[in-house]
Each structure stands twice: as C-alpha cells, then as structure tokens.
C-alpha positions as CSV (number, residue, x, y, z in Angstrom):
1,M,0.0,-19.4,25.7
2,R,-1.2,-17.1,23.0
3,L,2.3,-16.4,21.9
4,L,3.0,-20.1,21.5
5,H,0.0,-20.5,19.3
6,R,1.1,-17.7,17.2
7,A,4.6,-19.1,16.9
8,I,3.4,-22.5,15.9
9,F,1.0,-21.0,13.3
10,A,3.8,-18.9,11.9
11,L,6.1,-21.9,11.7
12,A,3.4,-24.0,10.0
13,L,2.9,-21.2,7.4
14,V,6.6,-21.0,6.7
15,I,7.0,-24.7,6.4
16,T,4.1,-24.9,3.8
17,V,4.8,-21.8,1.8
18,L,8.5,-21.9,1.4
19,P,8.8,-25.3,-0.4
20,A,6.1,-24.1,-2.9
21,A,8.0,-20.9,-3.6
22,A,11.1,-22.8,-4.2
23,V,9.5,-25.2,-6.6
24,A,7.9,-22.4,-8.5
25,R,11.3,-20.6,-8.8
26,D,13.0,-23.7,-10.2
27,T,10.3,-24.6,-12.7
28,V,9.5,-21.3,-14.4
29,P,12.1,-20.4,-17.2
30,P,13.2,-16.9,-17.9
31,V,10.7,-14.8,-20.1
32,T,11.2,-15.2,-23.6
33,I,9.0,-14.9,-26.7
34,S,9.2,-17.7,-29.3
35,G,7.8,-16.5,-32.5
36,V,4.5,-15.0,-33.4
37,A,1.1,-16.9,-32.7
38,E,-0.8,-18.3,-35.6
39,D,-4.1,-18.1,-33.6
40,D,-5.9,-14.8,-34.1
41,T,-7.2,-14.9,-30.6
42,Y,-4.0,-15.4,-28.8
43,G,-3.7,-12.7,-26.2
44,Y,-6.5,-10.7,-27.5
45,K,-9.3,-12.9,-25.8
46,E,-9.7,-13.9,-22.3
47,S,-10.3,-17.5,-23.3
48,N,-6.7,-17.5,-24.9
49,P,-4.4,-15.4,-22.7
50,I,-0.6,-15.2,-22.9
51,K,0.7,-17.5,-20.0
52,V,3.9,-16.1,-18.4
53,G,3.7,-18.1,-15.0
54,G,5.5,-17.1,-11.9
55,A,2.6,-15.9,-9.8
56,F,4.3,-16.2,-6.5
57,D,7.9,-15.6,-7.8
58,G,7.6,-12.4,-9.6
59,G,4.5,-12.7,-11.7
60,P,3.8,-9.1,-12.3
61,A,7.4,-8.5,-13.0
62,R,7.3,-11.3,-15.6
63,E,4.2,-9.7,-17.2
64,R,6.1,-6.5,-17.6
65,A,9.1,-8.3,-18.9
66,Y,7.1,-10.0,-21.6
67,L,5.6,-6.7,-22.7
68,E,9.0,-5.2,-22.8
69,L,9.9,-7.7,-25.4
70,L,7.0,-6.9,-27.7
71,R,7.4,-4.6,-30.7
72,G,5.1,-3.4,-33.4
73,P,4.8,-5.3,-36.7
74,N,7.6,-3.3,-38.2
75,G,9.8,-3.2,-35.0
76,E,8.1,-0.1,-33.6
77,S,8.4,0.5,-29.9
78,I,5.3,-0.1,-27.8
79,R,4.0,1.3,-24.6
80,Y,1.6,-0.3,-22.2
81,E,-0.6,0.3,-19.1
82,R,-2.2,-2.2,-16.9
83,D,-6.0,-1.7,-16.9
84,G,-6.8,-4.1,-14.1
85,S,-7.7,-7.7,-13.5
86,C,-10.6,-9.7,-14.7
87,C,-12.0,-13.0,-15.7
88,G,-11.6,-15.3,-12.8
89,F,-10.6,-19.0,-13.5
90,E,-9.6,-22.1,-11.9
91,T,-5.9,-23.1,-11.8
92,P,-3.9,-25.3,-9.5
93,N,-1.2,-22.6,-9.6
94,G,-3.3,-19.8,-7.9
95,I,-4.6,-18.8,-4.5
96,M,-7.0,-21.4,-3.3
97,G,-7.3,-22.9,-6.8
98,G,-8.1,-19.8,-8.6
99,G,-6.6,-16.8,-10.5
100,M,-7.4,-13.6,-12.3
101,L,-6.2,-12.4,-15.8
102,D,-4.6,-9.0,-16.1
103,I,-5.6,-6.7,-18.9
104,Y,-3.1,-4.3,-20.5
105,S,-3.6,-1.6,-23.1
106,V,-0.8,-1.6,-25.6
107,W,-0.1,1.1,-28.1
108,I,2.1,0.4,-31.0
109,G,4.2,3.4,-32.1
110,D,2.3,6.6,-32.4
111,K,-1.1,4.8,-32.8
112,A,-3.9,6.6,-30.8
113,E,-5.9,3.5,-30.2
114,P,-4.5,0.7,-28.0
115,V,-5.2,-3.1,-28.3
116,K,-6.1,-5.0,-25.2
117,L,-4.0,-7.9,-24.2
118,Y,-5.0,-10.6,-21.6
119,I,-2.0,-12.1,-19.5
120,N,-2.1,-15.0,-17.1
121,M,0.6,-14.9,-14.5
122,Y,-0.4,-18.2,-12.8
123,D,0.2,-20.7,-15.6
124,Y,3.1,-21.0,-17.9
125,E,3.2,-21.9,-21.7
126,Q,6.2,-20.7,-23.8
127,P,4.8,-17.1,-24.8
128,K,4.5,-16.0,-28.3
129,A,4.0,-12.6,-29.7
130,P,0.2,-12.0,-30.6
131,K,-0.7,-11.6,-34.3
132,G,0.2,-7.9,-35.3
133,F,3.3,-7.8,-33.0
134,T,6.9,-8.8,-33.4
135,H,9.5,-9.3,-30.6
136,A,13.0,-8.6,-29.4
137,G,15.4,-10.9,-27.5
138,A,15.1,-12.4,-23.9
139,V,14.8,-10.7,-20.6
140,R,15.9,-12.7,-17.5
141,T,13.7,-12.3,-14.4
C-alpha cells in the first residue's frame, strides 16, 4: 500500500511539474542584451535588478550567459564571481510565490574594485547592459 501511495504521489508531481517546465522553456527567449540602460540604478540596486528569467529552465546558466555578454565601457573584458543570494521578493514565477536575487561582483579589465550587480532569474524583461558597461552579441541557452 505504501508503494502505491508513493507511486501516486510521484505521478501527481510529474503531471504538475512537467507542463510548467515546458511552458517556461517556450516563453523565455535566448539571452541577449539590447543596448545600455538609461537608469543609473539598473542592475546596481536590488530594487531594479537585471531580469534574465528561466529559473526552472537554466536560470543560473542564463545569468552566466548574460554576464558573458557584458564588456567594459571601452570593450574591455570582464570577470565575475557570484557572491550569493539576497533580497527575497514575491513573484508568480518562483517557488511558492517567491524568489531571491543573485549578487555578482564584476571586475572591468584590470580594475581592483568590483561593482555589484543584482540579477533576477525568476522574472524576464529584455536585459540591457547597466550604465558603465557595453555588450557583445547574443548567446543561446
């Protein structure tokens, strides 16, 4: 009887999770950057994060793909390191109606001090480069 209950639970889980994953895969476009943001706070403040989407379909990989497209103001290469997560917020695209932002330290060229960028992998809006950055072409994920 226990085995039957486990099988029913597993089947119910698959039935509810798979359609949501299929929808997310179809609705989140490849990672691209369309220009440079005019807003000074874009990406630099938790209240205005970069929204790359795809949380349940490669969200962390989409964050990295976005960062790989960034360049310094004169085309310099960048390097980045994930600092962790912060700043819980409500979203219909997260687990149980919530999500967390990821914070990255980003170094431009040989600069010793990084800037901090806030990225939201739960929600999607066409990403831009934050002020002080430029960008390269598209990366498919």
